[in-house]
C-alpha positions as CSV (number, residue, x, y, z in Angstrom):
1,M,20.7,-48.4,-40.8
2,S,20.3,-47.7,-37.1
3,R,16.9,-47.3,-35.4
4,S,17.5,-43.6,-34.4
5,V,18.2,-42.7,-38.0
6,I,15.0,-44.4,-39.2
7,V,13.0,-42.6,-36.5
8,A,14.5,-39.2,-37.6
9,M,13.6,-39.9,-41.2
10,I,10.0,-40.8,-40.4
11,A,9.7,-37.6,-38.3
12,L,10.9,-35.5,-41.2
13,L,8.5,-37.1,-43.6
14,W,5.6,-36.1,-41.3
15,L,6.7,-32.4,-41.3
16,P,5.7,-30.1,-44.2
17,P,8.7,-29.2,-46.3
18,D,8.9,-25.6,-45.1
19,A,8.7,-26.7,-41.4
20,A,11.5,-29.2,-41.9
21,A,13.9,-26.6,-43.3
22,L,12.8,-23.7,-41.1
23,D,14.8,-22.7,-38.0
24,L,14.6,-19.9,-35.4
25,Q,17.5,-18.7,-33.2
26,L,17.4,-16.2,-30.3
27,E,20.5,-14.3,-29.3
28,S,21.5,-13.8,-25.6
29,V,20.5,-10.6,-24.0
30,L,23.0,-8.5,-22.1
31,T,21.7,-6.4,-19.2
32,A,23.1,-6.1,-15.6
33,G,23.6,-9.9,-16.2
34,R,23.0,-12.1,-19.1
35,F,20.0,-14.2,-20.3
36,D,20.6,-17.1,-22.6
37,F,18.1,-18.8,-24.9
38,T,18.5,-22.5,-26.0
39,R,16.2,-23.9,-28.8
40,K,14.9,-27.3,-27.8
41,T,12.2,-28.5,-30.3
42,A,10.3,-27.5,-33.4
43,D,6.9,-28.8,-34.5
44,V,3.8,-27.9,-36.4
45,A,1.5,-25.6,-34.4
46,D,-2.0,-26.9,-34.8
47,A,-3.7,-24.2,-32.8
48,P,-1.3,-21.2,-32.4
49,P,-2.3,-18.2,-30.4
50,P,-3.5,-15.1,-32.3
51,F,-0.8,-12.9,-33.7
52,N,0.3,-10.6,-30.8
53,N,1.4,-7.2,-31.8
54,R,3.0,-6.5,-28.4
55,L,5.1,-9.7,-28.4
56,S,6.1,-9.9,-32.0
57,G,8.7,-9.3,-34.6
58,S,8.5,-9.3,-38.4
59,T,11.0,-9.7,-41.2
60,E,10.5,-9.4,-45.0
61,H,9.1,-12.9,-45.3
62,Y,8.2,-14.1,-41.8
63,D,6.2,-13.1,-38.7
64,V,7.5,-14.2,-35.3
65,W,5.3,-13.9,-32.1
66,M,4.6,-15.3,-28.7
67,G,1.3,-15.4,-26.7
68,P,1.1,-13.9,-23.2
69,D,0.7,-17.4,-21.7
70,D,3.6,-18.9,-23.7
71,V,6.3,-18.3,-21.1
72,A,6.4,-20.1,-17.8
73,E,8.7,-20.5,-14.9
74,V,10.2,-23.9,-14.1
75,P,11.5,-23.3,-10.6
76,L,12.9,-26.7,-9.8
77,L,15.1,-26.7,-12.9
78,H,15.9,-22.9,-12.7
79,F,14.8,-22.0,-16.2
80,F,11.9,-20.5,-18.1
81,S,10.1,-22.2,-21.0
82,Y,9.1,-20.2,-24.1
83,S,7.0,-21.1,-27.1
84,L,7.5,-18.9,-30.2
85,Y,5.6,-19.2,-33.5
86,V,6.8,-18.5,-37.0
87,R,4.8,-18.3,-40.2
88,S,5.6,-17.4,-43.7
89,K,3.8,-14.3,-45.0
90,A,3.3,-16.2,-48.2
91,S,1.6,-19.1,-46.4
92,P,0.1,-17.7,-43.1
93,A,-1.9,-20.8,-42.4
94,Q,1.3,-22.8,-41.9
95,V,2.7,-22.1,-38.4
96,T,5.8,-23.7,-36.8
97,R,6.2,-23.7,-33.0
98,F,9.6,-23.5,-31.5
99,A,10.3,-24.3,-27.9
100,F,13.1,-22.5,-26.0
101,Q,14.7,-22.6,-22.6
102,G,15.8,-19.4,-21.1
103,R,18.4,-19.1,-18.2
104,S,19.7,-16.1,-16.4
105,I,23.3,-15.6,-15.5
106,G,23.7,-12.9,-12.8
107,A,21.2,-10.9,-10.8
108,F,19.0,-8.3,-12.5
109,D,15.4,-7.1,-12.4
110,D,12.8,-8.9,-14.5
111,Q,12.1,-6.8,-17.5
112,M,10.9,-6.7,-21.1
113,A,13.8,-6.7,-23.6
114,D,14.3,-6.5,-27.3
115,V,15.7,-9.9,-28.3
116,R,17.4,-10.3,-31.6
117,F,16.2,-13.3,-33.6
118,H,17.2,-15.1,-36.9
119,V,14.8,-16.9,-39.1
120,I,16.7,-19.5,-41.1
121,D,15.1,-21.2,-44.1
122,G,17.7,-23.1,-46.0
123,A,20.1,-20.6,-47.5
124,L,17.8,-17.6,-46.5
125,T,18.4,-15.9,-43.1
126,E,16.4,-12.9,-42.0
127,T,16.9,-10.9,-38.8
128,D,14.8,-8.6,-36.6
129,T,14.0,-8.1,-32.9
130,I,11.1,-9.2,-30.7
131,T,10.1,-7.9,-27.3
132,L,10.2,-10.8,-24.8
133,P,10.2,-11.0,-21.0
134,I,13.6,-11.9,-19.4
135,F,14.1,-12.8,-15.8
136,G,16.8,-12.4,-13.2
137,F,18.2,-15.4,-11.3
138,V,16.6,-14.3,-8.1
139,P,13.4,-12.3,-8.2
140,D,13.8,-9.0,-6.4
141,V,11.1,-7.0,-4.6
142,I,8.5,-6.3,-7.3
143,V,6.0,-4.2,-5.3
144,S,6.8,-1.9,-2.4
145,S,4.8,0.6,-0.3
146,H,6.2,3.9,1.1
147,Q,4.4,4.2,4.5
148,P,4.3,7.6,6.3
149,E,6.6,8.1,9.2
150,D,3.7,8.6,11.6
151,A,1.0,6.0,12.0
152,N,-2.3,6.4,10.1
153,D,-5.0,8.0,12.2
154,V,-8.2,6.2,12.7
155,F,-11.1,7.6,14.8
156,L,-12.4,5.6,17.7
157,A,-16.0,5.4,16.7
158,T,-16.0,6.0,13.0
159,E,-15.3,3.8,9.9
160,H,-12.3,4.9,8.0
161,D,-10.5,4.0,4.8
162,V,-6.7,4.0,4.9
163,P,-5.0,4.4,1.5
164,I,-2.1,2.0,0.7
165,P,0.4,3.6,-1.7
166,I,2.2,1.0,-3.8
167,T,5.0,1.2,-6.3
168,N,6.0,-1.2,-9.1
169,E,9.8,-1.6,-8.5
170,L,10.2,-3.2,-12.0
171,K,11.1,-0.4,-14.3
172,N,10.3,-2.3,-17.5
173,M,7.6,-4.8,-16.7
174,A,4.0,-4.5,-15.5
175,V,2.7,-6.2,-12.4
176,T,-0.9,-7.4,-11.9
177,I,-2.3,-7.2,-8.4
178,T,-4.5,-10.3,-8.5
179,G,-5.6,-10.6,-4.9
180,A,-5.4,-8.8,-1.6
181,S,-6.2,-9.5,2.1
182,A,-5.6,-7.9,5.4
183,A,-5.1,-9.2,9.0
184,S,-4.7,-7.3,12.2
185,N,-2.2,-8.1,15.0
186,D,-5.1,-7.7,17.4
187,A,-8.3,-8.9,15.7
188,A,-10.4,-7.9,18.7
189,L,-9.9,-4.2,17.8
190,W,-11.8,-4.4,14.5
191,K,-14.9,-5.6,12.8
192,P,-14.0,-7.6,9.6
193,I,-11.4,-5.7,7.6
194,E,-11.9,-5.2,3.9
195,V,-9.5,-4.4,1.2
196,R,-11.0,-2.2,-1.5
197,N,-10.4,-0.5,-4.8
198,G,-11.5,2.9,-3.8
199,V,-15.0,2.5,-2.5
200,A,-15.7,-0.7,-4.5
201,P,-14.8,-4.3,-3.4
202,F,-11.3,-5.4,-4.4
203,A,-10.8,-6.4,-8.1
204,P,-7.5,-7.2,-9.8
205,F,-5.8,-4.3,-11.5
206,L,-2.6,-3.6,-13.4
207,L,0.3,-1.6,-12.1
208,R,2.4,-0.4,-15.1
209,S,6.2,-0.4,-15.3
210,G,7.7,1.7,-12.6
211,A,4.3,3.2,-11.7
212,S,3.1,4.3,-8.3
213,D,-0.5,4.3,-7.2
214,A,-1.6,6.0,-4.0
215,S,-5.4,6.0,-4.4
216,T,-6.6,2.7,-5.8
217,L,-5.9,0.3,-2.9
218,K,-7.4,1.0,0.5
219,I,-8.2,-0.9,3.7
220,H,-11.6,-0.3,5.3
221,L,-11.4,-0.2,9.1
222,D,-14.3,-0.2,11.5
223,P,-13.2,-0.2,15.1
224,R,-14.8,-2.0,17.9
225,T,-15.1,1.1,20.1
226,S,-14.9,-0.5,23.5
227,H,-11.7,-2.4,22.7
228,A,-10.2,0.5,20.8
229,F,-10.9,2.9,23.6
230,G,-8.9,0.8,26.1
231,T,-6.0,0.4,23.7
232,A,-5.8,4.1,22.9
233,L,-6.0,5.0,26.6
234,F,-3.1,2.7,27.6
235,R,-0.9,2.9,24.6
236,G,2.4,2.9,26.5
237,R,5.6,3.8,24.7
238,A,4.5,2.6,21.3
239,K,3.7,5.2,18.7
240,F,0.9,3.1,17.2
241,D,-2.0,1.0,18.4
242,D,-2.0,-1.8,15.9
243,I,-0.4,-3.1,12.7
244,I,-2.6,-4.2,9.8
245,N,-0.7,-6.6,7.5
246,V,-1.9,-6.2,4.0
247,T,-0.9,-9.2,1.8
248,L,-1.0,-8.6,-2.0
249,T,-0.8,-11.4,-4.5
250,C,1.3,-10.1,-7.4
251,K,1.7,-11.6,-10.9
252,T,4.2,-10.8,-13.6
253,L,4.4,-12.2,-17.1
254,G,6.1,-15.7,-16.8
255,R,6.5,-15.8,-13.0
256,D,4.4,-17.7,-10.6
257,Q,2.2,-15.6,-8.3
258,K,4.1,-14.1,-5.4
259,P,2.7,-12.7,-2.0
260,V,4.0,-9.3,-0.8
261,T,3.1,-8.2,2.7
262,I,2.8,-4.5,3.6
263,P,2.6,-3.6,7.3
264,V,0.4,-0.6,7.9
265,R,0.6,1.1,11.3
266,V,-2.5,2.8,12.8
267,Q,-3.3,4.8,15.8
268,F,-6.6,5.7,17.3
269,V,-7.6,9.3,17.3
270,P,-10.7,9.9,19.5
271,W,-13.8,11.6,18.3
272,P,-13.5,15.2,19.6
273,P,-16.6,15.0,21.8
274,I,-15.1,12.0,23.5
275,L,-12.0,14.0,24.2
276,L,-14.0,16.8,25.8
277,M,-15.8,14.2,27.9
278,I,-12.5,12.8,29.1
279,T,-11.3,16.3,29.9
280,F,-14.6,16.9,31.9
281,I,-14.0,13.7,33.9
282,G,-10.3,14.5,34.4
283,A,-11.3,17.9,35.9
284,I,-13.6,16.1,38.4
285,V,-10.8,13.8,39.4
286,G,-8.4,16.8,39.8
287,W,-11.1,18.6,41.9
288,L,-11.5,15.5,44.2
289,L,-7.7,15.5,44.7
290,L,-7.8,19.2,45.5
291,L,-10.7,18.6,47.9
292,L,-8.8,16.0,49.8
293,A,-5.7,18.2,50.0
294,K,-6.9,21.7,50.5
295,A,-10.5,22.7,49.6
296,K,-12.3,20.6,52.3
297,R,-12.4,23.6,54.6
298,E,-14.5,25.5,52.0
299,S,-18.3,25.6,52.0
300,W,-20.0,23.3,49.6
301,T,-21.1,26.3,47.6
302,E,-17.5,27.4,47.1
303,R,-16.4,23.8,46.5
304,L,-18.9,23.5,43.6
305,R,-17.9,26.9,42.3
306,I,-14.3,25.7,42.2
307,L,-15.4,22.5,40.5
308,G,-17.3,24.4,37.8
309,S,-14.3,26.7,37.3
310,G,-11.9,23.8,36.9
311,I,-14.2,22.1,34.4
312,A,-14.7,25.3,32.4
313,V,-11.0,26.1,32.2
314,A,-10.1,22.5,31.3
315,L,-12.6,22.5,28.4
316,L,-11.3,25.9,27.2
317,I,-7.7,24.7,27.2
318,E,-8.6,21.5,25.4
319,V,-10.6,23.3,22.7
320,F,-7.8,25.9,22.4
321,G,-5.2,23.2,22.0
322,M,-7.2,21.5,19.3
323,A,-7.5,24.8,17.4
324,M,-3.8,25.3,17.7
325,V,-3.0,21.9,16.3
326,L,-5.5,22.3,13.5
327,G,-3.8,25.6,12.7
328,K,-0.4,23.8,12.4
329,S,0.8,25.1,15.8
330,E,1.7,23.2,19.0
331,L,0.3,23.0,22.5
332,K,3.2,23.2,25.0
333,V,3.3,22.9,28.8
334,L,6.6,23.4,30.5
335,D,8.5,22.8,27.2
336,F,6.6,19.5,26.7
337,T,4.6,19.3,23.4
338,L,1.2,17.9,24.1
339,D,-1.2,16.4,21.5
340,P,-4.8,17.4,22.5
341,F,-6.2,14.8,20.1
342,Q,-4.8,12.0,22.3
343,M,-6.9,10.8,25.3
344,P,-4.0,10.9,27.8
345,T,-3.4,14.6,27.0
346,A,-7.1,15.4,27.3
347,A,-7.3,13.6,30.7
348,L,-4.1,15.4,31.9
349,V,-5.5,18.8,30.9
350,G,-8.7,18.1,32.9
351,V,-6.8,16.8,36.0
352,L,-4.4,19.8,36.1
353,A,-7.3,22.3,35.7
354,G,-9.2,20.5,38.5
355,I,-6.2,20.5,40.9
356,A,-5.6,24.2,40.1
357,G,-9.2,24.9,41.0
358,Y,-8.5,28.1,42.9
359,K,-6.4,29.5,40.0
360,S,-9.1,28.3,37.5
361,R,-11.7,30.3,39.5
362,D,-9.5,33.4,39.5
363,L,-8.8,33.0,35.8
364,L,-12.5,32.9,35.0
365,L,-13.1,35.8,37.3
366,S,-10.5,37.9,35.5
367,I,-12.0,36.9,32.1
368,S,-15.4,38.0,33.3
369,Q,-14.1,41.4,34.3
370,M,-12.7,42.1,30.8
371,E,-14.4,45.0,29.1
372,I,-15.7,42.8,26.2
373,F,-17.8,40.7,28.6
374,R,-19.4,43.6,30.4
375,L,-22.9,43.8,29.0
376,G,-23.8,47.3,28.1
377,G,-20.5,48.6,29.5
378,G,-19.6,50.4,26.4
379,K,-23.0,52.2,26.2
380,K,-22.7,53.4,29.8
381,S,-19.3,54.9,29.1
382,D,-20.7,56.8,26.1
383,A,-23.7,58.1,28.1
384,T,-21.4,59.3,30.9
385,A,-19.3,61.1,28.5
């Protein structure tokens, strides 16, 4: 008798009679591709996981289940290992563990699937289905983020939370966000950046199958005002001031953790009083240009009157422009749309009003002559009548 036969006989003697005869088979799953199961070993389970109602199946005489930690990826060998447990309802204390290898053929999304199984005990065969995770050959994008077309607004001197909308691209498998971090392309612009769950520090959370969440995940931004001011003032052609790269660590059942990076564009929106200050300074600059070109022949009293008029008109235009934008309208000059909430626009409004000092003075004079600004004008008219 050969040595291998003797070893096999000894192994059978150590197994309980039911375990020696019991077998479990899993059928392949057909989806956009195919996922095959191959049974490798069977042994007595000394410490099986608790019966799992979510990952289980049951026939007339047997329970079949798997624990949430009993599936694992083996990347180097391109397969997944599974451990499934079978017990007889007549003898629930006796549990047999079956080890399987699962391999994908073709590309498809990771998903939960109903897998048909057969419990074979001698001449008895019973069949049912169990819900198991199956995996595509190449993992696709599992979490995405739909970012707005325009950059997210951040005030220059105010802390701000920017929401990060995320979507689970797996239509039939949940994803756990186990970690999150954020890094700026220009770290000098910000105090330490935090990733939060709402207003609380970040904590892992579950994103259900195919679900979207636009409110849980946020990055907390606190600008360094001096650096942010310069960046916003000299933005150039870019439509954003910085990109915050948010890296999420994502985990699905059976897969190793995977990082997903979400770029978030931000632009600085100055605090309105700062915009008015910039408009004020711009009007002075425009007045100085006017003084050099034309107004130097005027008396200092008239020069100061022109300066005051330019500043007043500049501030009126800036405030009027803000009101228009807040009312969903646009501020246009010579068919160019201007954003009064941007510092270059505020500066331009001030400079133009300062250069047009004479017209600014005439405009204010015309406004002051309007009937509504004549104190007591209405009463005098009534008395005359």
